[in-house]
C-alpha positions in Angstrom: -9.5 3.0 51.9 -7.5 0.0 51.2 -4.9 -0.5 48.4 -5.8 -3.6 46.5 -4.3 -5.6 43.6 -6.8 -8.0 42.0 -5.5 -11.0 40.3 -6.8 -11.4 36.7 -8.9 -14.4 37.8 -11.0 -12.1 39.9 -14.1 -10.9 38.0 -13.4 -7.5 36.4 -16.6 -6.1 37.7 -15.2 -6.5 41.2 -12.7 -3.8 40.4 -15.5 -1.3 39.5 -17.5 -2.2 42.6 -14.6 -1.8 44.9 -13.5 1.4 43.4 -17.0 2.8 43.7 -16.9 1.8 47.4 -13.8 4.0 47.7 -11.0 1.4 47.5 -7.7 2.1 45.6 -7.9 -0.9 43.1 -5.6 -2.2 40.4 -6.8 -5.2 38.3 -4.2 -7.4 36.6 -6.8 -8.2 33.9 -6.2 -4.7 32.5 -2.5 -5.4 31.8 -1.3 -6.5 28.4 0.5 -9.5 29.7 0.1 -11.8 32.8 3.4 -11.4 34.7 3.0 -14.7 36.5 2.2 -15.4 40.1 5.6 -14.6 41.7 5.8 -11.2 39.8 2.2 -10.4 40.7 2.9 -11.0 44.4 6.1 -8.9 44.1 4.3 -6.0 42.5 1.6 -6.1 45.2 4.3 -6.1 47.9 6.3 -3.3 46.3 3.1 -1.1 46.0 1.9 -2.2 49.5 -1.3 -3.6 48.0 -3.3 -6.4 49.5 -3.5 -9.1 46.8 -7.0 -10.5 46.1 -7.1 -13.8 44.2 -9.1 -17.0 43.7 -5.8 -19.0 43.4 -4.3 -20.9 46.3 -0.8 -20.7 44.7 -0.2 -17.3 46.3 -0.6 -18.8 49.8 1.9 -21.5 48.9 4.4 -18.9 47.5 4.1 -16.9 50.8 4.2 -19.9 53.1 6.4 -22.5 51.4 8.8 -20.1 49.6 8.6 -17.3 52.1 8.0 -14.6 49.5 7.1 -11.3 51.0 3.6 -9.9 50.6 1.4 -7.1 51.9 -1.5 -9.4 52.8 -3.4 -11.9 50.6 -7.2 -12.5 50.4 -8.2 -15.8 48.7 -11.9 -16.0 47.7 -13.1 -19.6 47.6 -16.2 -20.5 45.6 -17.5 -17.0 45.7 -19.8 -16.1 42.7 -18.4 -13.3 40.5 -21.2 -10.9 41.5 -20.5 -11.4 45.2 -16.7 -11.0 45.1 -16.6 -7.3 45.8 -19.0 -7.7 48.7 -16.9 -10.4 50.2 -13.8 -8.3 49.8 -15.4 -5.4 51.6 -16.6 -7.7 54.4 -13.1 -9.2 54.8 -11.5 -5.7 54.8 -13.9 -4.3 57.3 -13.1 -7.1 59.8 -9.5 -8.0 59.0 -7.7 -5.1 57.3 -5.2 -4.6 60.1 -4.3 -8.3 60.1 -3.9 -8.2 56.3 -1.7 -5.1 56.4 0.4 -6.9 59.0 0.9 -9.7 56.4 -1.9 -12.2 57.1 -3.4 -14.5 54.6 -7.2 -14.6 54.7 -9.2 -17.4 53.0 -12.8 -16.3 52.6 -15.7 -18.7 51.9 -19.4 -18.0 52.0 -19.8 -19.2 55.6 -16.3 -19.3 56.9 -13.2 -17.1 57.1 -9.8 -18.5 58.0 -6.9 -16.3 58.9 -3.2 -17.2 58.8 -1.5 -14.5 60.8 1.7 -13.0 59.5 3.9 -14.7 62.1 2.6 -18.1 60.8 3.5 -17.4 57.2 7.2 -17.4 57.6 
């Protein structure tokens, strides 16, 4: 089981599908207010949750600003109904790297990994 924080831009149905698959999932879309990217990343880190997003800004915050994180998965051009499946595939193959602080960019036919030591 992975601990995940889904950005509000991730389809809400993804949360349900991931929870059904046994993941511990929090979706920012359930919150009354959007805390902003930096706060969302800080919450994920404080709760030791892998952040799942469609937004490239989180990688920039981690790499350029050096903000701490507990792993980031960025889904690129993944249809809403396929987001949970792609998350599960990424977790099955790269969870240990994510937990070590990697950034994973997942596209339909390609996955790129920026290891933790390359994010600082």
